[in-house]
N, C-alpha and C positions, 0 to 999 in steps of 0.2 A: 434883369431883377434878381438873376440867380447869382449874379456877383456882388450883390450889395449885402455885406454882412450884418447891416443894420435892421435887415427886413425882421419882421417877426415870426420866426420859425415854429413858435409855440402854438401859433393860431393855424397851422397845417395838420391836415389828417395824416396817418401814417402812409396812406397810400399817394397823398401828393407829395409827402416827405421822399418816398421811395422815386418816385418820378424826377423828383429835382436832383437825387443825388446821380442817378442813372445820367442824366442832361449834363450835370457838372462834370461827370466822369468822362462823358465823351468829349466835351468842351476841352478837358485838360490832356487826353490823347489828342485830339487836334492840335493845340497850341503846341505840343512835344513836336509832333509830325512835321508842323510847318515851321520849327526852329524859331518860335517866337522868344523875344527877349525873357531873360531869366526872371527878372522880377514880376513880369505878367504871368509867367508860369507858376511862380511862388504864389501868388495872389489866388490863383485859380485853385492850386493844391489845397492852400489853407482854408480857401471857402468850401471845397469838398469834404476835408475832414470835418469842418464844422456842421456841415449838412447830415455827415455820418453819425457825429455824435448826436445830433437832435433826433435822428431816426433810432437810434439805439434807445434814448430817453424814452420816447414814444412807444417803441414797441417792446423794449426789453430784449432785443435781439441785434445781432450785428448785419448790417447790410451784407445782403448777398446778391451779386446780380444775377439777373433771371429769374429771382425767387421773391416775386413781391409778397408784402403782407395780405393776408385775406380778409375779405370785408366782412369780419367776424359777427356773428348774432350776439350781441351783449344782453346778457341776462343780469340785472341787478337785483340780488337777493336781500333787498330790504335795507342796506346799508350803502355808505359812498366809499367804503373799503375797497381799492383794487383788488384785494385777496379775497373778496366774498363774490367775485362775480365769475360767471362760467361764460365760456366761449365756444359756439358750436357753427361750423360751417360744413360745406360737403368734404373738407380734406381734414379739418381740425377739430379736434374735442378736447377741451381742457378745462377742469376746475379745480379749486383748492378743497374742496369738500370732499372729506373721505368716503361721504356716502353716494358720491357720484354727482351728476347735473340734477338740478332742481326741475323736474320734469312737468309739475305743475305750472311753475313759471314759464316754461318754455311754452306749453299750450297756449298760454297768453299771449306771449311773445309772438309766436308763428300765427294766432287766429285760428288754430284747429278746433276739435272737440275732443271731451274725454271718452274713452271707451267706458261706459259706465255699466252697472249691473244689469240695467234695463236692456241694453245693447246687447250685452252677451246672453241675456235670457232669450232675446227675439231669435238671436243667431242658432242656439238651441233648438227652438220652437221651427224654425224655418228648416232646419238640415235634419232634426232627429236626432242629432248625434251629441254626445258629452262635448262641452267646449275644450279646444286644446289647452293645454296647461300655460301656454303662453296667453291666452285669454283670461284662464283663472287667476294667474299671478301677476297680472298687469304688465307683462313683458312687450305685448304689444297693446299700448295705452291709450293711443290718440287716433284720430280718424278725419277724414274728411269725406261726407256724403255716403258712408256706409248705410245710412237709412235708405238711400236712395237705390244701392245695390239690391238691398232686400226687398224693398217694393217692386222693383223688376223681377227678382226671383220668385216672388210670392204670386205674380202674373203671370208665370211661364214665359218669362221673357231672359233671354241668355244674358251673360257679359262673359267677358274671359279675364285672366289673370296676366300680369306683365311685371316681372322683377328681373335684377340683372347681378352682373359681377363686373367688375374692375380687374382684369386679370394682369396683376402687377408682378406676381410671383409665380413659379411651377408649382408650388406648394400653398394650398390653402390651409387656413387654420380653423378651429373649431368654432370661432365666432361667426365665420362666413357661412356656417350651416345653418344660422337661424333663420335667414329669410327662406331658405329652400326647404327646412323641415316644416316651415308653415305654409309654403306656398303648395307644398305635397298635400297638406293636410285640408287647405281650402280648395283644392284641384277635386281632392276626392270625396268631400262631402257635397260640394256644389256641384259636381260633374260637369266641368267646364275647360275650354282649354286654357292653356298656360304658353307664353312666349317667355324666352330668356334672353336677354341681351347681354353679350360679352363685349365690353367697350374697350377692344384692342385698339382703336384709333385713338382715343383719351389717354390711354397709358403710353402709348409712341409720343404724343404732344406733349404730356406731364412729365415725362420719365426719360433717363437717358437708354432708351430702347431703340432697336430696328423695329421696322415694320414686321420683318421677318420674326424676330423674337418674340414680338407681341402676339402675333398671330399664335406661334407654338405654343406660348401660355395659355391664350385662348381655348386651345384644343385640349391641353392637359386640365384646364381647370374643368371644362366640359365632363372630362370624365369623373371627375370629384362629384360634379352635379348630377350626373346620370346616375353614379353610385347610391344617390339618396333615395332611388327606386321610382323614379318617375315612369310613366306609361309612356312610350313611344309613340302609341296611337293618339295621344291627346297633348303631345308637348313638342314644341319647336324650339330648338336653340341656335341663335345663329350669331357670328362674327361681325361686326361693324364693316370692317377691312374686305370682308368676303360678300355679305349679303347687299351693302349697299349698290353694287355694280351689277346686280342682278334683278332687284325689284324697283320698277319704275314709280308704284305706289309709294313706297317707302321713301324715295328720293323726293316726289312731288310734296310729300308731307314736311319733310325737312324744309325745302324752301319758302314753303306758305308759312312755316313758324319764323324763319330767318326775316322774312319780309315783314313781319308785325312785330319783330322785337328790335329796338335801337340798340346802338352801342351805349349809349348812356344808361339805358336799362340794364345791361348785363354786366355794366361796370357796377352798377349800385347794387344789383344781386349777387354776384360772385367777386367782386373786388378786381376786377381786370384791369390793368393799367395801357397807357399807349404803346408799352414796351413789350406787352405780351403778343406773341405770335397770333395770325388771325385764326388760325386753326382752333386754339382755346375759346376764341371769342364766337366762333360759330357752332361749337360741340355742344352746347346746351339744346340746340335745335336737333340735334340727332338723339339725344336722350329723351327728347319730349316725343319724337315722331312714332315710337311702338305704343303711345298711349291712343293712336288712333288706328281701328279696324283695318282701314283702306290702305295701312302699311304692309297688309299680309292678304292680299288678294287671293292667294291660293287657300289660305284657310277660311275666309268670311266670304268668298265670292265676290269681292268688290263693295261689299255694304260697307257704309259709312257710318251706321247709327249703332253700332254695337259698342255698349259702354264698358271700360276697362277697370279693373279693381288692382292695385299696385301695393303689395306688401314690401316695406322697406324701413331701413333705419331712418330716423328722423331728420339726420343730418342731410339725407338727400332730399328733403322736401323743398328747399329752394328751387330745385330743377321743375317741380311739377307745380308749385305755385305759379311760376311763369306759364308753364304749359296750361292752367286752368284758366289764366287770365287772356291766353291767345285763342284757345278753343272755340269760344262763340263767335269770334271774329272770321274764323276760318271754317264755322259751318260744322263743327264736330263737337260732340259731348265731353263735358270736362271728365278727366279720370278721376276717380275716388280712391282714396288712399287710407291705408292702415300702416300706423307708424310704432316702430319697436324701439325698446331703450338701446342703449350701446351696450356691446359686450366688453365687459372692464379687462384691462392688462392685468396681468399676474400680480403686478406690483402695486395693484389698487384701482379704485374707481375714477382716478383724477383722469385718467384717458382712456382711450377704448384700445383693445387689443392691436397689434399693429403687425403684419407681415415682415415688415423691416427690421424688427428687432426680436431676434430668435428667443431673446430669453423672457420676452412680453408676451409670449404666443406658445400655445400648443397645437402643433401642425398635425394635419391628416396624417401626415408620413411618419410620425414619432413613433419610437418603440414603447413597449411598456416599460421599459427601464427609463427612458427619456422623460415619460411623462411623471413617471413617479420623482424622478430627481427634481424636474422643474416645478412641481407642484412643492415637494418638500423644501426646497430651497427657495423659491422665489413668491409663492403664494402670501400674499400681504393676509396678516392675521388680525382678527378680531379680540385675540386672547390677552391674557395680562401678562406681564413680567416675569412672574414665577407661578408654578403650581398653586403655591399656597393663597397667593391673591386672587388666581384664576377660580380655585374651589370657593373661595369667599363671597368673590364679587360678580364672577360669571364672564362670558365672553358677550362681544357686541356683534351681532349677526349684521347689522347695518353697513358695517365695513368690511367684514371678513370676506376676503375673496373667495375661497372654498366654499362658503355657504351660498354665496351668490351664483357660483358656477352650478352648484346643486339645484338652484331654483329654475335653472335652465335645462337642466338635462336629467334629474330625478324625476320618474313619472309618478310616483307614489306621494299622494298629498299627505297621506296621514302620517308616512315616514317621513317626511320633511318637517312636518310639525314638530314630530317627536325629537328629531335632531336639533330643531330650533329652541325647544323648551330646555332639551339637555344641555346645550350650548350655553344657554344665556343664565341658566342657573348655577353653572360651573361644574356639573356632571359629567360633562364631554369636554375632554381636553382638546386643544388645536391640533396635535397631532393625530388624534382618534378622528376628527373632524375632517382632516386631510386624507386620511386612509380611506374614509367612506368616498371621497370625491375620486380618489385614485382608482377604487374598485368599480366605481360607476363609469370612468371615463376609458380605463383600459379596454375592457370588451366592447365598449361602443364604437372605439376607433378600430380595433381590431377586426370589427365586422365591417366596418366600412372598408377597410383596406382590402380585406377578402373580396368585397362585391366590387370595388375598383379592379381588381385583376381580372374581371369579367368581361370588363368594358373594352372592347376592342377599338383599334381604328375604323374599323368597318362599321361598328355601332356607333361611333361618335358621328360618322360621314351619315349615317341613317338620320340620327335626330337631327343634324344641322343640314339636310337637303331640304328646300322649300316643297312643301307637299301640303296637300288635304288631310286634315285629321279627320276623327271619328266622329265628327260632327255636321251636321245639315245646317246652313245659313241661306 
């Protein structure tokens, strides 16, 4: 069928086209290696080129061997125009809307629940603490079963927190801090254990890294995570490459999940193809396993009924939808989730900040001068083309990246509202708003760098050693 140029390629999905291109490429190589007749090779090459053109037409991207298109979550924003659609999966976030992804539609598409005022008020009553700015400002906007977590907590029943980091680079950027800032607040107000997974195995499978380099990145990232101020007596950080070999409970849960998820299911959820290595296909079970308390027998004394709460960006939700589907079938409680919005790139909210693009990101290693230069040069502005127009019509906070960043990092609600009013009215210029952001981030990152200097290899080792924490189970 692959050789039939008359077959209807338009009916194939991007993943099917990718697989067909891969298969046809292998056929061309085999024909050439076997010194097949020239006309047969030429026909196979023509078919390969036709398939590649169809693939590009379907995806907007050139075919790249070994890089299949992701099974993107498609959110239609009320029109049939391709430019009005958002794409979200665990690896890619794209939207044409300068305001960013439509999170209300994403909630509907994923089937989660909106974090509303009633839930925020209940969290405040349960903890006796003012809700974190991430809750007050809708940065954490969606949840699964947070009401169950609060039910348990109000009945003196404990739970634990789980979040993670994929160590793809030595330096983390400010967007990576969001989950850890919030996890630290949750840990403190609820007084519960926290486990942090470093998926160095994932980065080895997906990236051009050696296992040694992936593990090195994991340890370096652990220093940045520890510098957020986590309590060593209440926090366990682990590398998959390291911990999997030492914990029978962790591996048993991985195997249980693997047994209850089919290849067709992971293909549907994550967009894997027959050309993907089996490591990628089995990895989702490894990200699922920390959702179950029996993966950490040293912390939970082997108990399997401790519920887990996972604060994460919503692009990670597919992993945990799978986990929640499997959990009852292996006798485990479903993990609850709190979803955050994406941290936008400097160039605008159409994509999330990426560690692979130095100009889209403000790194935790950046100097005050680098921070200032990046913001002034690259931060997308919601201001007008001229000062006169800006004074007359005002700026647009909905698309202005500097204002977006301030909603994440400026603690004072009144000050944030003042800035919004001043910018919207035209009283505050773009350069002045950028200056406020620079003056907010420079000391924040400098303080982080000072704390990180105190995190020695010995401190990292202590955090990453499997051990009992300061809780009784």
